[in-house]
Structures are given as C-alpha cells and as structure tokens.
C-alpha positions, 0 to 999 in steps of 0.5 A, spaced: 354 740 072 347 737 070 343 740 064 336 740 063 334 741 056 328 744 054 326 741 047 321 744 042 317 738 038 313 739 032 306 742 032 304 738 026 309 737 020 315 732 023 320 736 019 319 742 023 324 739 028 331 742 028 337 738 028 339 740 034 333 737 038 334 730 035 341 731 037 339 732 044 334 727 044 339 722 042 344 724 047 340 725 053 340 720 059 332 721 060 327 724 056 321 727 061 315 727 057 308 730 057 305 723 054 310 718 053 306 714 048 306 721 043 313 722 045 315 714 043 312 715 036 316 721 035 322 718 037 321 712 033 320 716 027 327 719 028 330 712 030 332 715 037 332 710 043 333 714 049 328 712 055 322 716 057 319 718 063 312 721 064 312 728 067 305 732 066 300 736 069 298 731 074 304 729 077 309 734 076 308 737 083 310 730 086 315 728 080 319 735 080 323 733 087 325 727 085 328 729 078 331 735 082 335 730 086 337 726 081 340 732 077 344 734 083 346 727 085 351 726 079 352 729 072 346 728 068 343 731 061 335 730 062 331 733 056 324 736 057 318 735 052 311 736 051 306 733 046 307 738 041 311 745 041 315 748 047 315 746 054 312 751 059 308 755 054 301 753 056 304 746 057 307 742 063 315 745 065 314 751 069 315 748 076 321 744 074 325 749 070 324 754 076 326 749 081 332 748 076 334 755 076 333 755 084 338 749 085 343 752 080 342 746 075 344 749 068 337 750 063 338 750 056 332 752 052 332 750 045 329 754 039 323 751 035 316 750 034 311 754 038 304 755 035 303 763 037 309 765 032 306 763 026 299 765 027 301 772 029 305 773 023 300 770 018 295 774 021 297 780 017 296 785 024 302 789 026 305 784 031 311 788 033 308 788 040 303 783 042 300 780 049 300 772 050 294 770 054 294 763 053 288 759 055 283 763 058 280 761 065 274 757 064 270 760 069 273 764 075 277 770 072 275 770 065 270 776 065 276 780 068 281 778 063 276 779 057 275 786 060 282 787 060 283 785 052 278 790 050 282 795 052 289 792 050 293 797 045 297 791 043 295 785 039 293 779 043 294 772 042 290 766 045 289 759 045 283 755 045 280 748 044 275 746 038 270 745 044 270 752 046 272 756 040 265 758 039 264 761 046 270 765 045 268 768 039 261 769 041 264 773 047 269 777 043 263 779 039 259 781 045 265 785 048 269 788 042 264 788 036 265 789 029 270 794 029 276 789 032 279 784 027 280 777 029 285 772 026 283 765 027 288 759 025 287 752 026 292 746 025 298 750 024 303 746 020 298 740 019 295 738 012 288 742 014 292 748 016 287 754 016 287 761 017 280 765 017 280 773 019 274 777 020 270 780 025 268 776 031 261 775 028 263 773 021 268 768 024 263 765 029 258 764 023 263 761 019 265 756 025 258 754 026 257 752 019 264 748 019 265 744 025 271 746 029 277 741 029 284 741 031 287 746 036 286 754 035 290 760 036 286 766 036 289 773 035 285 779 036 288 786 033 290 791 037 286 797 039 286 803 035 
C-alpha cells in the first residue's frame, strides 16, 4: 500500500522540525513541494537528497490526478510539504489528501509546526474553545464573515499578510470597538517574533507607526 505523509516544516527556527519529519523526508520516494526552491534549502540544511516536485495552488487541480495514479500503480511513499507549517492549513494539500482518502491510499499526518497554536496560547485569552478562520476573503463574503465574528462566543484566529493587517485592524475596530481585546503575533519562531495585545484601535495605531513585516496571526478574544 502506498502512503502519503503530510509533513509539517519549520515556520521560523529550523530546530522546530521533528526527528520523525527528517526521517520521513529522507526515506520518501518523492517530496511534493509548494515551492521546490524553499524546500531545497530545508533539505540541504538537513543533508536530505530526496527528489522534489512542485505541487502548489496553481497546479494542484491538474497535478493531483497524476499523483494519485502513481500512488495506485505501485507501493510508494510520497511526502507533502508546504513552504512552512502544516500542509492543508491555509496551504495547498486539501485536494490531494481528499483524493487519497477517496482512493483508500493511506494518509499519515505528522504533528508539528503551525502558526496559530503558539499565537493563541501566548495571547493570554481563554483558548479551551476557539474558531480558526484562516485568511478572510478579500472581497466577496468578507463582510459576512466579519459580522459572524462579532457574535462569536469563542476566540477567533485569523491569518493576515503584512499588506492587509492595517485594513483588518481598522475593520475589527469599527466592528468590535474597544471592548474586545485582540492579540497580534508576527514572525512566530523567528528572530523578530513579536506579540502585541490591546484594542483594535491601539494595535492599528502601533502598526501604523511600526511598518508591518512578516506573516501575522490575529487572535480575537471571545465575546463575553
């Protein structure tokens, strides 16, 4: 039976990779990679010589069929990686994983780095229950999702880019006001890791004065 291994890779510090992830990447017949250049840098660091093939959001609809055919044709071990973190969490991977499940190809998901877990645990907000929203739509459906967040009685976790973080903070200020605390983490597990907590207005002011850099995780406290 063939196996598809979902392998999380470091989101910052390369030491965050697990020993098991290194072993799987070493022993795989092929690594399916969101960006082969990024993956090659990681493999070189750990002296891994496994071949890579591009598998990303621009080719996954076409590439999935070929990968499934290969995995069904003989016993193979393929590893799926994204640029950072866990594939399938706001990264390519869902289509291939779903196809493997449908075709009864064994899927093994390794535990490992993902940005929202450290962001929510260090926020100081109750996190026994939370909602992961990932990236909000840029246009269609955005207002509806934000309106739902306003009434959410669990903590809400969002991903955002440095180019749109100010827009998101402005929208949450207009929607939530100063009563709901927000925690913003950026560059998690990297040298310039930073977390700021306060009202949306306070955070908007801070990042207006301090140019946003890196990928952001935004945690909105639960509605009391």
